[in-house]
C-alpha positions as CSV (number, residue, x, y, z in Angstrom):
1,X,110.6,137.2,109.9
2,X,110.3,135.7,106.7
3,X,113.9,134.8,106.6
4,X,114.5,132.7,109.3
5,X,111.0,131.0,108.2
6,X,112.6,130.2,104.7
7,X,115.9,128.9,106.8
8,X,114.1,126.8,108.6
9,X,112.3,125.4,105.6
10,X,115.1,124.9,103.9
11,X,116.9,123.3,106.4
12,X,113.9,120.6,106.6
13,X,113.9,120.3,103.3
14,X,117.7,119.3,102.9
15,X,116.7,116.9,105.6
16,X,114.3,114.8,103.8
17,X,115.6,112.4,101.2
18,X,114.3,108.4,101.3
19,X,110.8,109.3,101.7
20,X,110.9,111.4,98.5
21,X,112.8,108.8,96.8
22,X,110.1,106.4,97.8
23,X,107.8,108.9,95.9
24,X,110.0,109.3,93.0
25,X,110.1,105.3,92.2
26,X,106.6,105.7,92.8
27,X,105.3,108.5,90.7
28,X,106.8,106.7,87.5
29,X,104.9,104.2,85.5
30,X,102.3,103.3,88.4
31,X,101.7,107.1,88.1
32,X,102.0,108.2,84.7
33,X,101.0,104.7,82.8
34,X,98.6,102.8,85.2
35,X,96.5,105.6,86.7
36,X,95.8,107.6,83.5
37,X,94.9,103.9,81.4
38,X,92.4,103.1,84.4
39,X,90.9,106.8,83.8
40,X,91.0,106.3,80.4
41,X,89.5,103.0,80.1
42,X,86.9,103.0,82.9
43,X,86.4,106.5,84.1
44,X,85.8,106.9,87.8
45,X,85.3,103.4,88.4
46,X,88.7,101.9,89.7
47,X,89.4,105.3,91.7
48,X,89.1,102.8,94.8
49,X,92.5,101.5,94.2
50,X,94.1,104.3,94.8
51,X,93.4,104.6,98.2
52,X,93.1,100.7,98.9
53,X,96.5,100.2,97.7
54,X,98.2,103.0,99.6
55,X,96.2,102.3,102.8
56,X,97.0,98.5,103.0
57,X,100.7,98.9,101.6
58,X,101.3,101.6,103.7
59,X,102.9,99.7,106.8
60,X,105.1,97.7,103.9
61,X,106.5,100.5,103.0
62,X,106.9,102.8,106.4
63,X,108.9,99.3,108.2
64,X,111.6,99.8,105.9
65,X,112.5,103.5,107.4
66,X,111.1,102.5,111.1
67,X,113.7,99.2,110.9
68,X,116.9,101.5,109.9
69,X,116.1,104.1,112.3
70,X,115.2,101.8,115.3
71,X,118.1,99.3,114.5
72,X,121.1,101.1,112.4
73,X,120.8,98.3,109.9
74,X,118.7,97.3,107.0
75,X,116.0,95.2,106.4
76,X,118.8,92.6,104.8
77,X,119.9,92.2,107.9
78,X,116.8,91.4,109.5
79,X,115.9,89.1,107.1
80,X,119.4,86.9,107.3
81,X,118.1,85.9,111.0
82,X,114.8,84.9,109.9
83,X,114.0,81.4,111.3
84,X,114.8,78.3,109.4
85,X,118.0,77.6,107.1
86,X,120.2,80.5,107.6
87,X,119.9,82.8,104.5
88,X,116.8,81.3,103.1
89,X,114.8,84.6,102.9
90,X,117.8,86.3,101.5
91,X,118.6,83.6,98.7
92,X,114.8,84.1,97.4
93,X,115.0,87.7,97.6
94,X,118.6,87.4,95.5
95,X,117.2,85.5,92.8
96,X,114.0,87.9,92.8
97,X,116.4,90.6,92.5
98,X,118.4,89.4,89.4
99,X,115.3,88.9,87.7
100,X,113.0,92.3,88.7
101,X,116.4,94.2,88.1
102,X,116.3,93.9,84.5
103,X,112.7,93.5,84.2
104,X,111.9,96.6,86.1
105,X,115.1,98.7,84.5
106,X,113.6,97.8,81.1
107,X,109.9,98.6,81.5
108,X,111.0,102.2,83.5
109,X,113.4,103.0,81.1
110,X,111.2,102.6,78.0
111,X,108.5,104.8,79.6
112,X,111.1,107.8,80.2
113,X,112.7,106.9,76.5
114,X,109.0,107.1,75.2
115,X,108.2,110.2,76.9
116,X,111.7,112.0,76.0
117,X,111.2,110.8,72.2
118,X,107.4,112.5,72.2
119,X,108.9,115.5,73.6
120,X,112.3,115.8,71.2
121,X,112.0,113.2,68.3
122,X,110.4,112.2,65.4
123,X,109.9,108.5,66.2
124,X,107.4,107.0,68.7
125,X,110.3,105.0,70.0
126,X,114.0,104.8,69.6
127,X,116.9,103.0,70.8
128,X,118.7,106.2,70.7
129,X,116.6,107.8,73.8
130,X,116.8,104.1,75.6
131,X,120.7,104.9,75.4
132,X,120.8,108.8,76.4
133,X,118.3,107.7,79.3
134,X,120.6,105.0,80.6
135,X,123.8,106.5,79.3
136,X,123.3,109.7,81.5
137,X,122.1,108.1,84.8
138,X,125.1,106.0,84.9
139,X,127.3,109.1,84.6
140,X,124.9,110.9,87.6
141,X,125.9,107.4,89.4
142,X,129.5,107.5,88.9
143,X,130.1,111.1,89.6
144,X,127.4,111.6,92.5
145,X,126.1,108.6,93.9
146,X,123.1,108.7,96.6
147,X,123.9,112.6,97.0
148,X,123.2,113.7,93.4
149,X,120.5,111.2,93.5
150,X,118.8,112.8,96.5
151,X,119.6,116.5,95.1
152,X,118.1,116.1,91.6
153,X,115.0,114.0,92.9
154,X,113.7,117.1,94.9
155,X,113.9,119.3,92.0
156,X,112.1,117.2,90.0
157,X,109.7,116.1,92.5
158,X,108.6,119.5,93.1
159,X,108.5,120.4,89.4
160,X,106.0,117.2,89.0
161,X,103.9,118.1,91.9
162,X,103.3,121.8,91.4
163,X,102.6,121.3,87.5
164,X,100.0,118.4,88.3
165,X,98.4,120.7,91.2
166,X,98.3,123.9,88.6
167,X,95.9,121.4,85.7
168,X,94.1,120.1,88.3
169,X,92.6,122.8,90.4
170,X,90.9,124.3,87.7
171,X,89.6,120.8,86.1
172,X,88.5,119.1,89.4
173,X,85.7,116.6,88.7
174,X,81.9,116.8,90.1
175,X,82.2,115.6,93.8
176,X,80.0,113.1,93.3
177,X,82.4,111.3,91.6
178,X,84.7,111.1,94.5
179,X,82.3,108.3,95.9
180,X,84.3,106.3,93.9
181,X,87.4,106.4,96.3
182,X,85.1,104.3,98.9
183,X,82.8,102.2,96.3
184,X,84.5,99.2,94.6
185,X,83.6,98.4,91.2
186,X,85.4,95.9,88.7
187,X,84.5,96.5,85.2
188,X,84.4,93.7,82.4
189,X,88.2,93.6,81.1
190,X,89.7,95.3,83.9
191,X,91.6,92.5,85.7
192,X,95.0,92.7,84.1
193,X,95.3,96.7,85.0
194,X,94.0,96.0,88.5
195,X,96.5,93.2,89.0
196,X,98.8,95.6,87.8
197,X,97.9,98.6,90.0
198,X,98.0,96.1,93.0
199,X,101.8,95.3,92.2
200,X,103.0,98.5,91.5
201,X,100.8,101.3,93.0
202,X,102.4,103.2,94.6
203,X,105.1,100.9,93.7
204,X,106.6,97.2,94.6
205,X,107.2,96.4,98.1
206,X,110.5,95.8,97.5
207,X,111.4,99.3,97.4
208,X,111.1,99.1,101.2
209,X,114.4,97.3,101.4
210,X,115.7,100.1,99.3
211,X,114.4,102.5,101.6
212,X,115.7,100.8,104.8
213,X,119.0,101.5,102.8
214,X,118.9,105.0,101.6
215,X,117.9,105.8,105.4
216,X,121.1,104.7,106.3
217,X,123.0,106.4,103.6
218,X,121.3,109.5,104.3
219,X,121.7,109.3,108.4
220,X,124.9,107.3,108.5
221,X,125.4,108.3,112.1
222,X,122.9,105.5,112.6
223,X,125.7,103.5,112.6
224,X,127.6,104.3,115.3
225,X,126.6,104.4,119.0
226,X,124.1,106.8,119.4
227,X,122.2,108.4,122.4
228,X,118.6,107.1,122.8
229,X,117.4,110.9,122.2
230,X,119.4,111.0,119.3
231,X,118.1,108.1,117.8
232,X,114.9,108.7,118.6
233,X,114.9,112.1,116.8
234,X,116.3,110.5,113.8
235,X,113.6,108.0,113.8
236,X,110.8,110.7,113.8
237,X,112.3,112.6,111.1
238,X,113.0,109.2,108.7
239,X,109.0,108.4,109.3
240,X,107.9,112.1,108.5
241,X,109.8,112.0,105.2
242,X,108.3,108.7,104.2
243,X,105.0,109.8,105.1
244,X,105.4,113.0,103.4
245,X,106.7,111.1,99.8
246,X,103.9,108.8,100.5
247,X,101.3,111.5,100.6
248,X,102.6,113.2,97.6
249,X,102.3,109.8,95.7
250,X,98.5,109.3,96.9
251,X,97.7,112.7,95.7
252,X,99.4,112.3,92.3
253,X,97.9,109.1,91.5
254,X,94.8,109.9,92.1
255,X,95.0,113.4,90.0
256,X,96.3,111.5,87.1
257,X,93.6,109.0,87.3
258,X,90.9,112.0,87.7
259,X,92.3,113.9,84.9
260,X,92.0,111.0,82.5
261,X,88.4,110.3,83.5
262,X,87.2,113.8,82.8
263,X,89.5,114.3,79.9
264,X,90.4,110.7,77.9
265,X,87.5,108.6,79.0
266,X,85.1,108.0,75.8
267,X,87.8,109.7,73.7
268,X,90.3,108.2,71.1
269,X,93.2,109.6,72.9
270,X,94.8,106.7,74.4
271,X,97.2,105.7,77.1
272,X,98.1,102.4,75.3
273,X,101.1,102.7,73.2
274,X,104.1,105.1,73.3
275,X,102.4,108.1,72.4
276,X,100.8,107.9,75.8
277,X,102.5,111.3,77.0
278,X,101.3,113.4,74.1
279,X,97.8,112.3,75.0
280,X,98.6,113.3,78.4
281,X,99.8,116.7,77.6
282,X,97.1,117.5,75.5
283,X,94.8,117.5,79.0
284,X,97.3,120.4,80.1
285,X,97.5,122.1,76.7
286,X,93.9,121.9,75.9
287,X,92.9,123.6,79.5
288,X,95.8,126.1,80.2
289,X,97.1,126.8,76.9
290,X,99.7,125.2,74.6
291,X,102.9,126.5,76.8
292,X,102.1,124.3,79.3
293,X,103.1,121.1,76.7
294,X,106.7,122.1,77.6
295,X,106.1,122.2,81.8
296,X,104.1,118.7,81.7
297,X,106.4,117.0,79.0
298,X,109.7,118.3,81.3
299,X,107.6,117.0,84.7
300,X,106.9,113.7,83.0
301,X,110.0,113.3,81.9
302,X,112.0,114.1,85.2
303,X,109.2,111.7,87.1
304,X,110.5,108.9,85.2
305,X,114.1,109.9,84.8
306,X,114.0,109.7,88.8
307,X,112.2,106.5,88.5
308,X,115.1,105.1,86.5
309,X,117.8,106.8,88.6
310,X,116.5,105.4,91.9
311,X,115.6,101.8,90.1
312,X,119.0,101.7,89.4
313,X,120.5,102.4,92.5
314,X,118.2,100.6,94.9
315,X,118.2,97.0,93.1
316,X,121.8,97.5,93.1
317,X,122.5,98.3,96.5
318,X,120.2,95.5,97.5
319,X,122.0,93.2,95.3
320,X,125.7,94.1,96.9
321,X,124.3,94.2,100.5
322,X,122.2,90.7,100.1
323,X,125.6,89.1,98.5
324,X,128.0,90.5,101.1
325,X,125.3,89.7,103.9
326,X,125.3,85.9,102.5
327,X,129.1,86.0,102.0
328,X,130.6,88.1,105.0
329,X,134.2,87.4,103.9
330,X,133.8,89.4,100.6
331,X,132.2,92.1,102.1
332,X,135.0,94.6,103.0
333,X,136.4,94.1,99.1
334,X,133.4,93.0,97.1
335,X,130.4,94.9,98.5
336,X,130.6,98.6,95.9
337,X,132.5,96.2,93.5
338,X,129.1,94.1,93.5
339,X,127.1,97.3,93.3
340,X,128.7,98.4,90.2
341,X,128.5,94.7,88.4
342,X,125.0,94.9,89.0
343,X,124.4,98.4,87.9
344,X,126.2,97.6,84.6
345,X,124.7,94.3,84.0
346,X,121.1,95.3,84.4
347,X,121.6,98.5,82.5
348,X,123.2,96.5,79.6
349,X,120.5,93.6,79.4
350,X,117.9,96.5,79.6
351,X,119.4,98.1,76.6
352,X,119.4,94.9,75.0
353,X,115.7,93.6,75.6
354,X,114.3,97.3,74.6
355,X,116.7,97.4,71.1
356,X,115.2,94.1,70.8
357,X,111.7,94.8,71.1
358,X,111.6,98.1,70.3
359,X,108.7,98.2,68.3
360,X,106.5,96.8,71.3
361,X,104.7,99.1,73.3
362,X,106.6,100.2,76.5
363,X,103.0,100.3,78.4
364,X,102.4,96.7,77.7
365,X,106.1,95.9,79.4
366,X,105.4,97.7,82.1
367,X,102.1,95.9,83.0
368,X,103.6,92.7,82.8
369,X,106.6,93.6,85.2
370,X,104.1,95.1,87.6
371,X,102.5,91.7,87.7
372,X,105.7,89.9,89.0
373,X,105.9,92.5,91.7
374,X,102.7,91.7,92.8
375,X,103.6,88.2,93.2
376,X,106.3,88.9,95.4
377,X,104.5,91.6,97.5
378,X,103.1,89.0,100.0
379,X,106.5,87.5,100.8
380,X,108.2,91.0,101.3
381,X,105.2,92.2,103.4
382,X,105.6,89.6,105.7
383,X,109.4,89.6,106.2
384,X,109.0,93.4,106.9
385,X,106.5,92.4,109.5
386,X,108.5,90.0,111.6
387,X,111.5,92.4,111.4
388,X,109.9,95.3,113.0
389,X,107.9,93.0,115.6
390,X,110.5,90.5,116.7
391,X,114.0,92.7,115.9
392,X,113.4,96.0,117.1
393,X,114.3,95.9,120.9
394,X,113.1,99.2,122.6
395,X,109.3,98.9,122.3
396,X,109.2,102.5,121.7
397,X,110.1,102.0,118.2
398,X,108.0,98.9,117.5
399,X,104.5,99.5,115.6
400,X,101.6,100.0,117.9
401,X,98.8,97.3,118.4
402,X,96.7,99.5,115.5
403,X,99.8,99.5,113.2
404,X,99.6,95.9,113.6
405,X,96.2,95.2,112.7
406,X,96.2,96.9,109.8
407,X,99.5,95.5,108.5
408,X,98.3,92.1,108.7
409,X,95.2,92.8,107.3
410,X,97.6,94.4,104.7
411,X,99.3,91.2,104.1
412,X,95.6,89.1,103.8
413,X,94.6,92.0,101.1
414,X,97.8,91.8,99.0
415,X,98.0,87.8,99.3
416,X,94.1,87.5,98.0
417,X,94.8,89.8,95.4
418,X,97.6,88.3,94.1
419,X,95.8,84.9,94.1
420,X,92.9,86.5,92.1
421,X,94.8,88.1,90.0
422,X,96.7,85.3,89.4
423,X,94.3,83.2,88.7
424,X,92.6,85.9,86.2
425,X,96.0,86.1,84.4
426,X,96.4,82.5,83.5
427,X,92.6,81.6,82.9
428,X,91.5,80.0,86.0
429,X,88.6,82.6,86.6
430,X,87.0,84.3,83.8
């Protein structure tokens, strides 16, 4: 009896992919840096941000696989059909993709390098680790492309999840602290961190575009003529995949914040410099044993490494698809070349930035990049909403009334949050 069950489980697991890539992109800087930093600085007071961001941003991300599975095309193909001057949305997003492609990659690589240098090195931050991280990811992209990204990410996410839960269960906080999930508070001096969390938790909304592209890559049959039943089956699997990844993101973000609130709040163990990984590992070693240092550091590095992998692939796919959609005549010959041009260019710029500023705090770099993500989030959210409500033909594939109401509320929440955080960022509000 057990063998068929195991076979079914592995078969189902093998069909997952894009949703776990969403989780990989999420369980990176926002979870390993921002969540613990919130717990270290303010205890449980910012815990409400985790459900808030995951609830109101949910449909922004869900619309990516929904649109791809329902139409057999990516969100980018929907953006080109937006009312107004042809391609205006893609031109804006193309510019943002170039700017973010360099900044986000530099941010996540800096965190991955900091974790690696803490684990095996003697320096708090070194250009050697930056080049090692980027160089090996480039090698994986050349050798395996999406398939290796999919395979390695599943292993990495499994290791991180079970290591984190193993630490949290014996260290779960008092039940009274869970009230902070639903009771908002804004401690003095927290606005910069709140802006970063709103911008990058669970991750930047532009990842929804990558998710639509990954869905098409995972289910290539979507681009050919399919029966309604087969498309519906892929559609349901794609949403299940996405939701599993999203739940994983929510759980890990909550756990990291609460662990830091329990063990780091009020101590001198900071989540504020390149040694943040060592201080996080201390939670594991103090409560389970010194052997957990290795487990945590491997899990933390694999989480960040998978994020770097996903970011390099996602931004490059989006850039190549946008450029070839804006200029259809170059699509056949240049689409893959544009992908590799973007991969190599962003990698080179990220290395130069990090080598030039390797004395700087990688945590600060990530917080600054996250603010940029927050600024463009309302635009991405609005475009995604328009695509799934106007360009999906079959009513059954469209979001229902409740989903639309929550999505519209999410757009308003993200827009208001962007305006407020921008005002605090530039000193308009104190």
